[in-house]
Every structure is written in C-alpha cells, then in structure tokens.
C-alpha positions in Angstrom: -21.6 14.4 -24.1 -19.2 12.2 -26.0 -17.8 12.7 -29.6 -20.9 11.1 -31.1 -23.4 13.4 -29.4 -25.2 10.7 -27.3 -26.4 13.4 -24.9 -27.9 15.3 -27.8 -29.9 12.4 -29.0 -31.4 11.8 -25.6 -32.1 15.6 -25.1 -34.0 16.0 -28.4 -36.7 13.5 -27.3 -36.9 11.7 -30.6 -39.6 9.1 -31.3 -37.1 6.4 -30.6 -34.9 5.8 -27.6 -33.6 2.3 -28.2 -29.9 2.2 -27.7 -28.1 -0.9 -28.9 -25.4 -2.5 -26.8 -22.1 -3.4 -28.4 -23.0 -7.1 -28.3 -26.4 -6.5 -30.0 -24.9 -4.5 -32.9 -22.1 -7.0 -33.4 -24.5 -10.0 -33.4 -27.1 -8.2 -35.6 -24.6 -7.6 -38.4 -22.4 -10.7 -37.9 -19.5 -8.5 -37.1 -20.0 -6.1 -40.1 -19.0 -8.8 -42.5 -18.5 -7.8 -46.1 -21.3 -10.1 -47.3 -23.8 -8.3 -45.1 -22.9 -5.0 -46.9 -26.0 -3.5 -48.6 -24.5 -0.2 -49.8 -22.6 3.0 -48.8 -22.7 6.8 -49.2 -20.3 9.6 -48.3 -21.0 9.2 -44.6 -20.8 5.5 -44.1 -21.7 1.9 -45.0 -25.1 0.2 -44.6 -25.2 -3.5 -43.5 -28.2 -5.9 -43.3 -28.8 -7.7 -40.1 -31.3 -9.1 -37.6 -32.0 -8.0 -34.1 -31.9 -11.4 -32.4 -34.0 -10.4 -29.4 -37.0 -9.7 -31.6 -36.0 -11.4 -34.8 -36.5 -8.2 -36.8 -34.6 -7.5 -40.0 -32.8 -4.2 -39.9 -30.4 -2.0 -41.9 -27.5 -0.7 -39.8 -25.7 2.4 -41.0 -22.1 2.5 -39.7 -20.7 6.0 -40.0 -17.1 6.7 -40.9 -15.9 7.8 -37.5 -12.4 8.7 -38.7 -13.6 11.9 -40.4 -15.7 14.9 -39.2 -17.9 14.3 -42.2 -19.0 10.9 -40.9 -19.8 12.3 -37.4 -21.6 15.2 -39.1 -23.6 12.8 -41.1 -24.6 10.9 -37.9 -25.8 14.1 -36.3 -27.6 15.3 -39.4 -29.5 12.0 -39.8 -30.6 11.9 -36.2 -31.8 15.4 -36.2 -33.4 15.2 -39.6 -34.7 11.7 -40.3 -35.3 10.9 -36.6 -38.3 13.3 -36.7 -39.8 12.2 -40.0 -42.6 9.7 -40.2 -44.0 8.9 -43.7 -45.2 5.7 -45.4 -42.5 6.2 -48.1 -39.6 6.5 -45.6 -38.0 3.8 -43.5 -38.3 4.3 -39.8 -35.3 4.8 -37.6 -35.4 2.2 -34.8 -32.4 3.1 -32.7 -28.8 4.1 -32.4 -25.5 3.2 -30.9 -22.3 5.1 -30.4 -19.6 3.2 -28.6 -16.1 4.7 -28.4 -16.7 7.1 -31.3 -18.2 4.4 -33.6 -21.7 5.8 -34.5 -24.5 3.6 -35.8 -28.1 4.1 -36.7 -30.6 1.3 -37.0 -33.5 1.4 -39.5 -36.3 -0.9 -40.6 -35.0 -3.1 -43.4 -36.8 -2.4 -46.7 -35.9 -5.0 -49.4 -35.4 -3.7 -52.9 -38.5 -4.0 -55.1 -37.7 -4.4 -58.8 -40.4 -3.7 -61.4 
C-alpha cells in the first residue's frame, strides 16, 4: 500500500472502483488551473472539470499532500462518503493517487441560488 492508501480503497469494496490515470485527471481539470477552482477546505482544493472520455462534468478534490491532515482527509472521505448514497449528497465517482497526490472525483453539482 502506498502513502495514499490505494490498497485500502480497493480492499473496502466501495461502490466505485474507477481509478483515474494521470492523463485523465490532468485533462479533466485543465492542469488544475486557477480559473477552474471552485472552492477549498482544510483538506484541499476543489476544481471543476470534465471527464473527456464520457463528457461528464465533475468536481475534483485535490488534497494537500504535503501534510498529514490532507492525507487523513482523503482517507476519511473515502471511508465515510464513499459508502453514502442519498439524493441530497453528491456521488463519489472515482479516485486517483499518483506519487502521493490524492484526488477524489465527484458528480458536479452546480450552485442553485434562490
């Protein structure tokens, strides 16, 4: 198992098993450009993007890999959110963890203003 816990993700048998390649994640987010940034939290930044192979809009969370908190957040979201399915929650579609650079891919949900 590497520093991102790839083996753990596969072992838990979550409802998703799609692992993005490095090229897919780079193309989906246009290289994590600043203008694709949707927001951030204490664990990482969220970028908008499109999976080109299926033309699906996604939100890609790139965790801060320099800190233990970022890697802890990656592990926590996989084990917690990966099991949840509810109409009011976005679905986790896949993941990637190349050289200690953890990412989670979610359905994109546009903001709805009243």
